[in-house]
C-alpha positions in Angstrom: 60.9 52.9 82.9 58.5 53.4 80.0 60.1 56.7 79.2 63.6 55.1 79.1 62.3 52.3 76.9 60.6 54.6 74.5 63.7 56.8 74.3 65.8 53.7 73.6 63.4 52.4 71.0 63.4 55.8 69.2 67.2 55.9 69.2 67.5 52.3 67.9 64.8 53.0 65.2 66.6 56.2 64.1 69.9 54.4 63.8 68.5 51.5 61.9 66.5 53.6 59.6 69.4 55.9 58.7 71.5 52.8 58.0 68.9 51.2 55.9 68.4 54.4 53.8 72.1 54.8 53.4 72.5 51.3 52.0 69.5 51.6 49.8 70.9 54.8 48.3 74.0 53.1 46.9 75.1 50.1 44.9 78.2 49.9 47.0 78.3 47.0 49.5 80.4 46.5 52.6 82.1 43.1 52.6 82.5 41.5 56.1 86.0 40.3 57.0 86.6 36.8 55.6 83.9 37.1 53.0 84.7 37.5 49.4 83.1 40.5 47.7 81.7 38.4 44.8 79.7 36.0 47.0 76.4 36.4 48.7 76.0 36.4 52.5 73.7 33.4 52.2 76.3 31.4 50.2 78.9 32.3 52.8 76.7 31.0 55.6 77.3 27.5 54.1 81.0 28.0 54.5 80.7 28.6 58.3 82.0 26.0 60.7 79.4 24.2 62.8 80.5 26.3 65.8 80.0 29.5 63.8 76.6 28.3 62.6 75.6 27.6 66.2 76.7 31.1 67.3 74.8 32.7 64.3 71.7 30.8 65.2 72.0 31.7 68.9 72.3 35.3 68.0 69.4 35.1 65.6 67.2 33.5 68.4 68.3 36.2 70.8 67.3 38.9 68.4 64.0 37.2 67.7 63.3 37.1 71.4 64.1 40.8 71.8 61.8 41.6 68.9 59.0 39.6 70.5 59.5 41.3 73.8 59.5 44.7 72.1 56.3 43.9 70.3 54.6 43.0 73.6 55.8 46.3 75.2 54.6 48.2 72.1 51.1 46.5 72.4 50.9 47.6 76.0 51.6 51.2 75.2 48.7 53.7 75.2 47.5 55.3 71.9 48.9 58.6 73.1 52.4 57.0 73.7 52.2 55.4 70.3 51.2 58.7 68.6 54.3 60.3 70.1 56.5 57.7 68.4 54.5 58.0 65.2 55.0 61.8 65.3 58.7 61.4 65.7 58.8 58.9 62.9 56.9 61.3 60.6 59.5 64.0 61.3 62.3 61.6 60.6 60.8 60.6 57.3 60.2 64.2 56.4 63.8 65.0 57.1 64.9 62.0 54.9 62.7 63.2 52.1 64.4 66.6 52.3 67.8 65.0 52.4 67.0 63.0 49.3 65.8 66.1 47.5 69.1 67.9 48.4 71.2 64.9 47.3 69.3 64.7 44.0 69.5 68.4 43.4 73.3 68.3 44.0 73.7 65.4 41.6 74.9 62.9 44.3 72.0 60.6 43.4 70.1 60.5 40.1 66.5 61.6 39.9 65.2 58.1 39.2 66.8 56.7 42.4 65.6 59.7 44.4 62.1 59.2 43.2 62.1 55.5 44.1 63.5 56.3 47.5 61.0 59.0 48.2 58.1 56.8 47.0 59.1 54.0 49.4 59.4 56.5 52.3 56.1 58.2 51.5 54.4 54.8 51.3 55.9 53.8 54.7 54.8 57.1 56.2 51.2 56.6 55.0 51.0 53.0 56.2 52.8 53.4 59.5 49.9 54.4 61.7 47.2 52.3 59.9 49.1 49.1 60.4 49.3 49.5 64.2 52.6 47.7 64.2 55.7 48.9 66.0 57.6 51.1 63.6 61.0 49.5 63.9 63.7 48.7 61.4 61.7 50.2 58.6 59.1 47.4 58.4 59.5 44.9 55.7 61.2 41.7 56.8 61.6 42.9 60.4 58.0 43.8 60.8 56.0 41.6 63.1 53.8 39.2 61.0 50.5 38.2 62.5 
């Protein structure tokens, strides 16, 4: 059961991290259906019907509950189990750093952008183990606040 949870957690973390890095690397944005490209998502939330707002809030509450449940399970893991996850995260970050170097060297992204991306990833890697928090969704706004 724990092995399945840890595997699922690693897969989810990898997918979310790759997505976050991909969006951070570009200025292009994906516009959801029914949302104008010039408006902010927060502004569009005001345009939702009461039913849509209720659905959005229900999904938000569901996600928050899942995050709280995951935090409890993370806290129950042994240090050895956590270190396995941290080791995998270290490897993932190292691969991202190499990818950024390749993209910069080939001119896909400029050096300034690459340096900023690498600095953020390097900082994340340095803080990951010391925080003791579950390394999920790249930290930041998704990190569990005590």
